[in-house]
N, C-alpha and C positions, 0 to 999 in steps of 0.2 A: 388090213390084216384079218383074220379071222376070228370066231370066237375063241376057237380051242387054242391059238395063238394067245393071247388075252388073258388067258385062266391062269398061269406061274405067276403074272405081274402081279394081281389081283390077292392071292395067296401070299406076297411079299407084304404088297400094303400092308395086309391084316396083321401081318407077323409084323412088323415097326409097332403101326398103332395100338399095341398091347403092350407090346412092351413100353411107349412112353406110357400109358397108362398107368403099368406099374411101377416106373419108379416115378414118377408124381405122387402114387398112393404113397411108398418106401418114402419117401423123404420127409424129414423132421419137420411140422409146420415151425415158423418164427414167433413167438413171443407176441404178446396185448405187450404194447406202449410201456404198462407198467413193469412188465419182467425186462423191455429192452433197454428202458433207463432207467434200471433199479429206483423207480421210486420206490417210501420206507412210507409204512403208514405211521402215521406218528402223533392217535388217538388206536385207543383197545378197537383191534376191527371189530370186535363184536358187540362195540356200542353204538346204537343209535341215537339219531337228533329227537326220538321222544324220550327218551331214558334222562335227559339235561330237565331236569324242575329249576334252576339258576345263574344267573352266568352273570359273572366279577371281570371288569373291566378297566384298567389305569396305564398311569403312564409310570415306569419305575422310577424318575426322579420325583413322583406327588401322590406317593400309592396313598396319602390320604383321602386324594379327591376320585374316591370311586365312583364309577357306574353300576347301579347292580340292578338284575331283572332277573323278577323273581312271577313261576307262573302258577297260576291258583285257577285252577282246570280244568281251562281251555284257552285260559285267555293270561297276557302275561301283563305284567305290574313293573312300575319303575319305584322298586322301595327306594333305593336313595331322593326320589323326587314327591316326596309327600305320599309315597305308596298310585302314582297318576299312571290312568291305561297307556298302553303302553301301544301302538303299529303291532299287531298281530304277523302280517304278514312281513312283516321288514325285521320282525326278532325272529321267525321260524326259520328265513332264508342265511341268518349269520349264523347259527346255531346249526342249522345244517351243515353250513361250510367249516365250520369249527374243529366238528364229527370226521370228517370228512376228508381233512387234510391228508397229503398225502406230496414229500418234498426227497427231492433227486439232494443222495452224501453230496456235499460242496468238501467239509474241509472238517478236522480237526482241533477244535479253539480250547487248548489247557489254556485255564487263568484268564483272569480280567483282563490283563494286557490284549491276549490276541484274541480275545473276545470282546474286547474292544475295538476292534477295529471292520466287525462287523455291526457295531452297536443293538451288542446284546448282552451288557453284563447286565443284570440286575436293575440296576439305578440307571439304565439306559433307555430297554427297550419298551414298549405297549406290554403288554400282560392282558390275555382271554384265557378264564377259566372257567369249566363249564362242571357242573354237581349235580350230579346223584339230587332228589327228594331226598332229605330228613341226613347225610352224607355231609361233614366239614369236612370233607378231602374230594379235593378237585379232580374228577373224572376224567376231564383233558386239560392238561395245563401247557399254555406255549408261552412263546415271548416271541416277537418281533421284531428286528429288527431293523435297517437301512434295505432300501432298494439295491437288488443287484443287477437289473438291467431297468429297461423301460417297461417289462411286463413281467417278473419275478421278485423276491424278496426273499432277506435270507430270515429263517426261521428254526429253532429249535423250540426241545421238550424239557420243560424246567429242569433242575438238575441232572443237566448232560453235558455235556462240553462236544456231542456232533452239530455240527452245524447243514444245514438244507436249503434248497431257496425252491419256492411254494407260488406260484403263480397266482394261487390267494391270498390279497393283501387284506387280513384283518382289522388293522391298523385302518388302512384307506374306507374298506366298508362301514366301521365304526365312525367317520366319519372327525376323523381326525390326520391333518397334515404334522409334517416331521419336525416341529422347531416352533420353544417360547412357549408362549400362554396357549395354543394351538394345538401342544402335544395334548393337553390334556383331555381328555374325552368328556360331554357336554351330553346330560342326561336330557335334553330336548330333543337330541338326534333321535330317540327315540318315542317319540313322545308322540299319541294320538292325539293330530292336533282335528280334527273334525270333531266339531263338540253338538252340530243339529245339521241333521240333513231330514229335511220334513217335504211334504209331498203339495206344494205351492195350492194345488189343485184341489187341494181340502181342509182349505184354511177359512175360516169363518167370518173369524174378526180379529183384530189388532188394537189393543190397546195401548198407546206409551205415554209411562210418565218421566216428566227429564226436572229436572230442577226449577225451571222456569215457567213449563207448561204441559198438558194434556191432550193427548192425540186419539182416539177413537175414528177406528174405519169399523163396518161394517158388509158383510157379502146380504146381498137379497134377490130373490127371485123377482126373475122381470113376468108379471102378469106373461101369460097366455096370449095370444094375439087374435082378435075374432077372424072365425071358419067363414071363404065365404061364402055366399047363399048355394044350396045344394044348387046338385046341374036337374032336368027336367028328366021324369024319370025315365028310366032305360028299359029298355025293349024288355016284356016281355021275358022272361026264359032267360035271361044276364044274370051272371051270381054276379056279388058286389064282392071286390077284390080287398080284403080284411087291412085294415089301416096299423102302420107304423107310431110305434107312440114319441111325441120328437122328444130330446134331450133336454131338460130346463137350462135354461139362460141364465145368469147372473149378471147383478151390480154394484159397485158399490156405492157407499155412500154413507157422509161424512155423519157420525154419529153424534159426534161431541169434540170442542175445541175447535182447534184451525182458528187460518182468519177471517176467513170468509168459505162460504158455502161450495167456490168453485176448486176445486183442485186440477192434478195431473193424476187422467188414469194411467198411463204410459209409468211414472214415476212410482205410483202403487203400485204396478204391475211389479215395477223394477221391487222396489222394497220385501215384497213377497218372496223375489228369488233368493235373493240372498238370506234368505233362512234356510235353503233348500242345500247351501255346503258355507256353514257358520262355520271357520275356523279359528284358534285359537293359537300361539306361539309359546305361551310358557308356563306355568305349577308357579302360583305368589304363597308367599307364607303365609300359612291360616291362622300365627300368631299375631299379621302385622296389619290387620284388618282396619285399625286408625291410619295407619300412615296408608294404604290404598285408598283412601277413602270409600270404603265400605262399611264402615261403622255409623250410622248404617247404610244400606247402600242405596246411593243416590239417582239412582235410573231402573226401570221397569217397562218390561216388558212382557206382556197374556197375549198368548195366541192360542185361539178357540181352536181346533180339527175334528172334522167329520170322526165320530166313531171311537173317538179316546179321549181324554183329561185335559183341560187349559197346560201347557206350554209354560213356564213361565220363566223372564230370562231376566235375571239381576243384573245392576252394573252399576258401578265406581271408577272415579279418577282421579287422583290426586288434584289436576289443575285444569283447565279445556285446555286443548293442543296436546297435549300428554297422550301418554299410554295409557290403556286403561284397562279396566278388570272386569269379570262376567262372572256370572255361575249359574246353572240349571236349579232351581229350587225343585227340593223332594229327590236331585241325583245323588252324586256321589261327595257331597258335599263342599267339592275342591272350587279354591279359585282361579280362574284362567288367567293368565295375561291375553290383550285381544290387542295387536296392533292400529291405530290410533283411525285408520284412514275404515278399516274393518267396524270400529265401533260406530263412528259418524254413518256409517252406512245405515245404521241400524236404529239407529237415536239420531235420528234425522232435523237437520236443523229447516228454517221453514222455505227456502226456495233450494230450486226449483219446484215442491211439491204443489204451494201459493205465487198466485203473484203481489208479491209486495211491489210496496209507494218506489217511486226515486223521484228523483226531479229530472229536467229537461230542459237547463238556459241553454240559449244560446252563447257561445263563448262570444263571442264580435262583438254582441248588443249587450253585453252585462262591462254595468260599471267600475266596480268595486266590491271587492271583497271583504269584508273584516272579521275578526276573529276574538273575543273577549275573552279571556281567559280570569282566575281569580287572581292571577298574577303579571296580569298583564293585558295588554292589545295589540293586534299585531291587524295592520292593514292594507292591501296591494289599489293599485289601480292602472286602469288603461286609460293611455294617454298616445293615439296616431297610432294603435293599434300595438301596444307594445303595454305591457304589464310590467308593473317595477314598485317596489317597496314605499311606500308611504312614510311607516311606523312599526316599530320606533327608528329612530334616525339615530345614527352612532355612525362614527368617524373612525371606519373600518371599509374593507372590500366588500362588496356584496355578492351571497350570492342567488345568480337568477335561477336556476332550478329548483332552487327551495318557492321560491315564488308560482314556477310554471304549474309546478304540483300541487300547491293549495288551488291555482286556480281550473286546473284539468278534474280536480276532484269533486271537486264544490260544485258545480256546473253540472252535474252527472254523477251526482251522488246517488247509491239506490241501495236499496235495504236487503239483506240477504237473510234475518230470521226476523223470528218478533216473540216475545214472550205473553205470557196471560198477566193479566190486572198490571200494577204497577208492584214493579221491584223495590223494597225499600231502601236498597242502595245507589237506584237510581237519581242523583239528587239531579242530574243535568242545570251543571252550573256554568255550563260551557258549549260559547254562542256562538256561529256561522251565519253570516248576515250576508247577502248575496246581491246586489242591487244593479237592476237590470230596469227598463224601459216598459218591460213588458211585464214588470211588474217587480219583488220582492220576493226572496227568499228567504225560510230562517229556519234553521236545523238546529235544536238544543241535543246535546251530547253528555251520559250521563257516567254512570261507573259500567265499568267490567260484564260482559254477558257470563253468565254461570253455565252457559252451553260451549259456547264458540270462543276464539279468538276474536274480540268483536269490540266494543259499548254499547252501549244501551243507547236510544236516539228518539226523538221523537218532528216530523216533518210539518214544519207553517202549524196551523191548526189540529190538524190530528191530532186527537187523545191515546192516539194505538201506541202501545211502545215497541218499538223496532231497536234491531242489531243493525251495526253496521260495522263493516271489516276491521279487525285490527290494521291493518295496512292503509283503508281509508282513513282510519281515525289517528295516524299518525301523521300524515300528510297534513289534515284539518289539523293538528292541536302539538303542528310542529313548535320547538320553544322557538325564543328569537335568537336564539348561539346559531342557528341554523339556516338565519337568510345574512348571516355573515363567515365567514372567513377568519376564522381563530386563529388560526397559523399567521399573528402577529407580523415578526420580523420574515418570515418567506419570503417577501416581494421586497424588501428595504435592506437587502444585504449581498445586495448584485457589485457595489465597489469599494467593500469595506478599506478601509485603514488604517483605524485606532479602534480599541474594543479597551474601552475599560469598565472595571471594575471598582467598590467600595464595598466594605463588609465588612464580615470576620474572616481576617485571610489577607487585606489587600491595608490600603488600597493597590492597584497597580496595573499596571495598561499593559497595551498589545499591540506594536505600532508597527507599521510596516514601510520599509525606503526600499527603493527602488522592487526588488524582486527579491528582497531576503523581510523576515520580521527576527523583532527583537520582542525580550520583557523586560520592564520598567518597573520595578522594584525594591525598594527600599535604598536608592539613590544609586544602582546596581543595575547592570543594560545586560541581559543573558540571551543569547541568540535562541529564538524557537522554530522548531523545524517546522515548514511549510506543512507539513502534512495535518500536524497536530492541530495549527491552524483549521483544514480545512474539515475536520474530523469534529472540531468547535462551532462551524458554522450552518455544519449540518442537522447536529442538535440542533441551533436555533434556530434553524429555520422547521425543523418538526415542530418544537414548542409549540401547543397552543393553550389559548384561557377555556377557563370552561364557560364563560359566558359574562353577561353584563350583570350589573347588580339594577336592579330600575330601582330611579327615584335618587340615587345616591351620586354624589358627587364624587370626582375623581381627586382625593386629598387619602392618605395613612396616620395614625396615629404614633407609629411607628413603622420603622423602616430599617427591617431585617436586611436587604444588601440591594443593592442596584445596579444598574447594567450599562448602557450605553456603547449603541455602535456606531462612529462614524465614519461617513460615508467622503469618498477623493469629492466630490463635489460639494462640500459641507450642508447637506440634509444626514439627518440622527435619527437615530431610533433611541428608544430606552424604556425602561422597564423599573419600579421600583414594587416593590417586593414587601409585603408586612410577615409578620411572625404569623407560622402555622396554627390558625385555630379549628377542630373540628374537622382532621384531615381538607384544609385546605386554605388557601391565602390569597386576602384580598391586592390586587394588584394596578399601580398605574401606571396604565400608556400613556407614551409624550404626546399631546396631542390630541390629548381625548378627553374630552370633557364628564365623562361617565368613568364610577371603578366600575371594574371585572375584580371574577375569581377566578383562580388558578389551581389544579389539584394537587396536594400533596406531592404523590410519584411523578406527578409532569414535571415541579417543581425542583425535587429533588433529582431528577435526570438532567435537566438542567447545572445546576448547582454543580452536581458531578465533574462536570465536563469546562468548567470555569477554575475548578480546584484541580482537574488535570494540565489546563492550561496556564495556572500559573506556576506550575513544577513542571517545568522543562527538562529534559535528561542533560547534566553535567556536560558540557562540550567533550569531545576525545580528545588531548593531546594531540599536537602536531604532532608527526610521521617525525620519523628522523633521517637527516638527509641521506640520499639513499648513496652508501659507497659503490664507487666501481671495485671489482676487484684488481686489485696491485696486478699486473702482467707477471707469466711464469718467467722465471727466469731462467736462461737457458745455461746446462751444466760449459761449465770451458771446455773450450776441444783438448780432447788430450796434446800432451806435449809434442812436438814432432819430434822427430826422432832425434838425437845428438848425432852429428854428424863425426867422422871418424875425422879425428888433426892430422894432416897430413906435413909432416915433417922438411916439407920443400920450402925452401927462403929465397923470399923472391925479395929482393931489393929495390925499391924506388926510390928517384931521385927526388933531389931537393923541393926543384918549383912545382911539385907536382904534388905536393903535402897538401897544401890547401885545398887541392879536389877531391880531396882524398872526406873532408867534411860533408859534403854536395850531398842531399838524401838522396840513397839508393832508389831509382822507381818497383814500386809494387805490383805485382803480377799478378792479373786475375783470379785464377786460379791458379795461385803455383803445384809444383810435382813437388815431388820432395826434392828440400833441400838438397842442392847439390854441394857435393868436398869443397869446405872452402880454404884454399887457404892461406894458412898465416904468415901474414904481413906481419913484417919488422921496419919500423921508422927508422931513419937514419937518425945517429946523436946533434946535433944544434952547433953549428961551429962556433967557437970565440967572437966572433966576429958577428955573430948571428944576437949573439947574447947582447 
């Protein structure tokens, strides 16, 4: 096709393109997403996040438990939490969401009944209020209800019945769940938890003071290494290269305290690193210093920093193992609660910073372990590779696990901490003796440690005051009761067929005959449900003695009540209880030569089970004999229609008269009766009379 013929087609194409452009330009553009879904601003559109100076948050069910955040300059404070510093980033983000709320209208809920369906009643909803500086009237006041779906929540402005849905869930952003105690906002959600953030490379000295020790580490510059001998003079004309000064190298030394001069550099570096991000969890009431072990503080850490003043951290706690409290001296004067793990990582125990003494006895070579305490002695011995309890001896089932725990702990006992000097309450009145052909070892145990969960100890002839863990101490000093099964009736009630009781409310007995039980009391016999007896036997099996009374024979001055359970094989288990005294009962166990004690609550539970057994429910009256319903009486059949009477007279011969007396045959299903003729019998003749 020639170019001239193409020109008309090009003109038409250009015209069409122009029309398309004109139409696109003249079409009305779609609105923004806000316009399309009709989102409404729930705060004043002119309100900015910078205008908000105070925020109040509370659950409608508990308005008195209010969280109040107030702005001081560029910082936020939690005025409802002793004016503690708040995390600025967290609060600013929340305030921005609060003033920027835009909800999609969903419904109008007039009255509490309709609002309750959205959980938007005043006493149901979560309340969020924002105030301008110096104003007591909220600039934004919204109530948050239940979630509409997994992305949105119902919300309304205070005093407005119009309900909207909003994707920003202020309640969730405030750390609040939907129900119960968790519906109340917590001030700790907003707390600035970072207490210290030091550059550990700038720390030059760490001095720790604990209730039973002091410890000081100092950083020193290493002496410069000797320069190697100068090389031969360079050729004439060569320029000497400028020397780059070397960065100083440092080393840490133990300046005071410690178990010995050898410490772990790795552990020291770890300790320094903990001051780079030391966090807290809550703020303590400053009026309760004495209650939290802060009057005066028991712990102190002094950190020397290059180019700035020392940082002093004070600490206290109610008891070892409990959460602790800290304060930065010269700071905001607040006392913060700190997780116990973080606290113990700053105020360190002796191990693993130092290598502390430990025992290492071959278990298979040890022959005997003896524990002596003020209230008695315990001993275990090995025979043919097996360890067994040899002292004390009671007529009870033994607990092998307690024996094994004692031996395993004793032969490998190690210290986890130490103390400076001799502690006042470390009486060391408990002794553990490990006998072995390779040499005996003695561990003396004292009072509880002031710093960690453990007890003071001394190993052999070493005068150093050490600390063994609470767990190890418990295994070494287990009471005599732990070596025996104190559920003394547990294995003796497998085939019980008679239970006897004497005491107040008795005597009575519950006996088994065949598969049924009956109560014998006051000369009467009453059936007892089997499940009631099983409930009593379960309570009896669970009953435990508190322990033996060493040196006391099995005798009672007086008996409050007694229980005997007899088995089908003739064996019996019995318990005699004395009166309660000091929350305990003296108990005599049948067949045992030693007196035992039982805690009053345990005895009360057993006594209650006996009372229940002695009062079975009254037997239900025998059910009345079943009466079968009388068969329904059929209504009489309607009388057959009376046949019409025939006036035809039929004479019968006299000889045939007896035949008339014979019973007529009965048809199985007679149809309508035929017309019956009238039969007239002839009068008897005089001869027949």
